[in-house]
C-alpha positions in Angstrom: -0.7 9.0 -18.4 2.5 6.8 -17.4 2.4 5.0 -14.2 4.7 6.3 -11.6 4.8 3.7 -9.4 6.1 0.2 -8.9 3.7 -3.1 -7.9 4.9 -6.0 -6.0 2.5 -8.8 -4.2 3.5 -10.1 -0.5 2.0 -12.6 1.5 2.2 -11.3 5.4 1.2 -14.5 7.2 -1.4 -15.7 4.9 -2.8 -12.1 4.1 -2.0 -11.2 0.7 -1.4 -7.6 -0.3 0.2 -5.4 -3.0 2.7 -3.2 -2.5 3.0 0.4 -4.3 6.2 2.2 -4.4 7.1 5.4 -5.7 8.8 4.3 -9.1 11.1 7.9 -8.9 13.4 7.2 -6.4 16.1 9.6 -5.3 18.3 10.6 -2.6 15.8 13.0 -1.4 13.7 10.2 0.0 15.9 7.0 -0.5 17.0 6.5 3.4 13.9 8.7 4.8 11.5 6.9 7.0 8.2 5.8 5.9 4.4 6.5 5.5 2.3 3.6 5.0 -1.2 4.2 3.5 -3.3 1.2 4.1 -5.8 1.8 1.0 -9.4 -0.3 1.0 -11.8 -0.7 -1.5 -15.7 -0.9 -2.4 -18.1 -3.5 -1.6 -18.4 -5.7 -4.7 -15.2 -4.6 -6.1 -11.1 -5.8 -5.2 -8.0 -4.1 -4.5 -6.6 -3.5 -7.9 -9.7 -2.1 -9.3 -9.4 0.6 -12.1 -10.6 3.4 -9.6 -8.4 2.1 -6.7 -5.4 2.2 -9.3 -6.2 5.6 -10.1 -5.9 6.7 -6.4 -2.2 5.6 -5.9 -1.4 6.8 -9.6 -2.3 10.4 -8.5 -1.2 10.1 -5.4 2.7 9.5 -6.7 2.2 11.9 -9.5 0.7 14.5 -7.1 3.8 13.8 -4.4 6.4 14.0 -7.7 5.1 16.9 -8.2 5.8 18.4 -5.0 9.3 17.0 -4.7 10.5 19.4 -7.3 9.8 22.7 -5.4 10.2 21.2 -1.8 12.0 18.0 0.0 9.7 15.5 1.5 10.5 14.4 5.3 9.2 10.9 4.4 8.7 8.2 1.6 5.6 6.8 0.7 4.3 3.4 0.4 0.7 2.1 -0.7 -0.5 -1.5 0.6 -3.8 -2.5 -0.6 -5.7 -5.6 0.1 -9.5 -7.8 -0.4 -11.9 -7.3 2.0 -12.7 -10.7 3.3 -15.4 -12.5 0.9 -13.8 -10.3 -2.0 -11.3 -10.7 -4.5 -9.2 -13.5 -4.1 -10.9 -13.9 -0.7 -14.3 -14.6 -1.8 -16.4 -17.4 -0.4 -19.8 -16.7 -1.4 -20.4 -13.7 -3.5 -24.4 -13.7 -2.7 -23.3 -12.4 0.7 -21.6 -9.2 -1.0 -25.4 -8.3 -1.9 -27.6 -6.0 -0.1 -31.0 -6.3 0.8 -33.5 -6.5 -2.7 -30.3 -6.6 -4.7 -30.5 -9.5 -7.5 -32.8 -11.7 -5.2 -31.7 -10.1 -1.9 -29.6 -10.9 1.0 -31.3 -11.3 4.2 -28.1 -11.2 5.9 -26.7 -8.2 4.5 -26.1 -6.2 7.5 -24.2 -8.9 9.1 -22.2 -9.7 6.2 -21.4 -5.9 6.0 -20.7 -5.1 9.1 -18.6 -8.0 9.5 -16.4 -7.7 6.4 -15.5 -4.0 7.0 -15.1 -4.2 11.0 -12.8 -7.7 10.1 -10.8 -5.2 8.1 -10.0 -2.6 10.4 -9.0 -5.7 12.5 -7.1 -6.6 9.5 -5.4 -3.1 9.3 -4.5 -3.5 13.1 -2.6 -7.0 11.9 -0.7 -5.3 9.2 0.7 -2.4 11.0 1.9 -5.2 13.5 3.5 -7.5 10.6 4.1 -5.1 7.9 7.5 -3.7 8.9 9.3 -7.1 9.0 8.0 -8.6 6.1 8.6 -5.3 4.1 12.0 -4.4 5.5 13.5 -7.6 7.3 17.3 -6.0 7.5 15.4 -3.2 9.3 17.0 -0.9 6.3 13.9 1.3 6.5 11.6 2.3 9.3 7.7 3.2 9.4 6.8 5.6 11.4 3.2 6.6 10.6 0.4 4.8 9.3 -2.7 6.2 7.2 -6.0 4.5 6.7 -7.9 5.5 3.5 -10.5 3.6 1.9 -13.3 3.8 -0.5 -17.3 2.9 0.5 -17.1 -0.2 2.4 -13.6 0.8 2.7 -14.6 4.3 4.2 -16.6 2.3 6.7 -13.7 0.4 7.9 -11.7 3.4 7.7 -13.8 5.0 10.3 -13.4 2.0 12.5 -9.9 2.1 12.1 -9.8 5.7 13.3 -12.0 5.4 16.4 -10.2 1.5 17.3 -6.5 1.9 16.5 -4.6 4.7 18.0 -1.7 3.9 15.5 -4.0 5.4 12.9 -3.2 8.9 13.1 -4.2 9.7 9.7 -7.3 8.9 8.0 -9.2 9.4 4.6 -12.8 7.7 4.5 -14.0 8.3 1.1 -18.0 8.0 0.5 -18.4 6.0 3.7 -19.5 6.4 7.2 -19.0 6.6 10.9 -23.0 6.0 11.7 -23.9 2.6 10.9 -27.3 2.2 13.2 -28.1 5.6 11.1 -26.9 4.0 8.0 -29.2 0.8 8.3 -32.0 2.4 9.5 -32.2 4.4 6.3 -31.6 1.5 4.4 -34.4 -0.6 5.9 -36.7 2.2 5.3 -35.3 2.6 1.6 -36.0 -1.2 0.9 -39.6 -1.5 3.3 -38.1 -4.1 5.8 -38.2 -3.7 9.3 -35.1 -2.6 11.4 -35.3 -5.7 13.6 -34.8 -9.3 13.7 -33.8 -11.6 11.4 -32.5 -8.5 9.5 -31.1 -6.9 12.1 -30.8 -9.1 15.0 -30.3 -7.8 18.9 -26.9 -9.1 18.8 -25.8 -7.3 16.1 -27.1 -4.2 17.7 -25.5 -4.3 20.5 -22.5 -4.7 18.7 -23.0 -1.7 16.8 -23.6 -0.1 19.8 -20.5 -0.8 21.4 -18.0 -0.7 17.9 -19.6 2.1 16.1 -17.5 5.0 15.4 -20.8 7.3 16.3 -20.8 5.5 19.6 -17.3 6.6 20.5 -17.0 10.1 22.4 -15.9 12.8 20.1 -15.7 16.0 21.9 -12.6 17.9 23.8 -14.5 17.3 27.1 -14.5 13.5 26.8 -11.3 12.0 28.0 -11.8 8.7 26.3 -12.5 10.6 22.8 -10.0 8.4 19.9 -10.0 11.5 17.5 -8.0 13.8 19.5 -4.6 14.8 17.8 -5.3 12.8 14.5 -5.9 14.2 10.7 -8.8 13.4 9.0 -9.9 14.2 5.5 -13.6 13.0 4.6 -14.7 13.0 1.3 -18.3 12.6 0.6 -20.7 12.8 -2.4 -23.9 15.5 -1.9 -26.3 13.6 -3.8 -24.9 10.0 -2.3 -28.0 7.6 -2.0 -26.3 4.7 -0.6 -24.1 5.9 2.0 -25.8 9.7 2.6 -23.5 12.1 4.0 -26.4 12.9 6.3 -26.1 9.3 7.9 -23.1 10.6 9.7 -23.6 14.4 9.2 -24.5 15.4 13.3 -21.5 13.2 14.6 -18.9 14.4 12.2 -20.1 18.4 12.7 -19.6 17.7 16.7 -16.2 15.5 16.3 -13.5 17.4 17.5 -9.8 16.4 17.1 -8.2 19.3 19.4 -5.2 21.9 18.2 -3.1 19.4 17.0 -5.6 17.4 15.3 -7.1 18.2 11.4 -10.7 17.7 10.3 -11.3 18.7 7.0 -14.9 17.9 5.4 -15.2 17.3 1.5 -19.0 17.2 0.2 -19.0 17.3 -3.6 -21.9 18.8 -5.0 -23.8 17.2 -7.8 -21.8 13.8 -6.9 -23.3 10.3 -6.0 -21.8 7.3 -4.5 -18.3 7.4 -6.5 -14.8 8.5 -6.3 -14.3 11.6 -8.4 -10.7 13.4 -9.7 -11.4 15.9 -7.3 -11.4 13.6 -4.4 -8.6 11.9 -5.7 -6.6 15.0 -5.6 -7.8 16.3 -2.2 -6.4 12.9 -1.0 -3.2 13.5 -2.2 -2.9 16.8 -1.1 -3.9 15.9 2.3 -1.3 13.0 2.5 1.5 15.2 1.3 1.0 18.1 3.5 0.3 16.2 6.8 2.4 13.0 6.1 5.1 13.8 3.7 5.9 17.7 3.0 8.7 19.8 4.7 5.7 21.4 7.0 4.1 18.2 8.0 3.4 17.9 12.1 
């Protein structure tokens, strides 16, 4: 399959990102406003892993297929970057391990929670600073921000959906909104207590404040941060690392209102992986709700 995007690097005030743009340009998109996907990878990976590049490849491929039959309302740019302590930002790779993995990492919960919460804050930082870096002559306008991520990046996407109002489309892939529940399941699996030093009380207090699953999610709650947002949740039914059951109750209850969208796809017989079907779902969702002629 031919690569249908161009790649460049951009230093955004010290945060290095990769910029993916459609290599098939034309008058139908050259002067349109731009939607940006902030795409983040999984634990122990990096932003330009083959699995991440496949997401970019399939998204641009699908968009170009649709452009043959309908004029888009926006162009698309995909931005990917490494999580803290991953890729070129690695400080100590052992801190990316879980409890009991390769000798074990006792600070797994603190490290993991800090990394993806930090990524959500990087997303807000990039929303602030990408426009002048990408378009220093104000030649294009970014008017829609999307967060999509895999595993660790899926967790970050949930945090961004809950705390960054400028993210109006979110696609968490094999991620979860409920980290308290997720860590409870992992402590049982590893036969360790859900208590200090594995889960310090200070960390638990932070999760109780920041967790997406601790935010109001019904239409009768005025502070519901998801109202009007468009959310596609992709999971594997047999995922042992991030089981869909960890966030199921919260997701089932979640209401986005008449102008929002909530779609859930749990793929049977699938573990903790991103499948071609998930990549297709992501590309279709982005076209329908961000780029296509009927997006709203």
